[in-house]
Residue, then its C-alpha position, 0 to 999 in steps of 0.5 A: m492465477k493472478k489472485i494466487i500471485a498477488i496473495i503470495i506477493l502480499m504474504m513475502g511482503l508480511i514475512f519480510g516485513s520491509n518498509r517497501t514490499m519485496f516484490e517490485t511490479n514494473n519500473n518503480n512500482y510495488l505493492l504495499q498492504t495497508t490498513v484504514i485507520s481514518v476516513s474523513d470526508d474523502i480523505i482516507t488515512v492508511i497504515d502499512n505494517s511498518g507504522n508508515l501513514w499514507e492518504f489518499y482521496s476516494a468516493e468510494d466507501w471506506e471504513v475503518e479496519d479495511e484492508c487495502i492494497c497501494i500500488m506504490n512508486n518509489n520515485n527512484t529514491n531510497t526512502i519510502t517517505d518520497d514514495i506516492i501512491i498510484e492507485v488503491k485496491 
């Protein structure tokens, strides 16, 4: 059931194409679909559907063009540039 809900939420984000996914999880968190565009040492660079770039550190084996979902925190601001990645799946 959780997988179906996650897929629906992901599709909503793609359909609406906004800077922030229309679905807010709890508090100030939301889901953001991204694609890996660069892997350098342990620094992974991803891009979202709006063209925003994000970076995170990971010891996992990420490859260019891998899809991932970032759990983001909006830091109580209206602009996406202040948001931070909490977790990556």
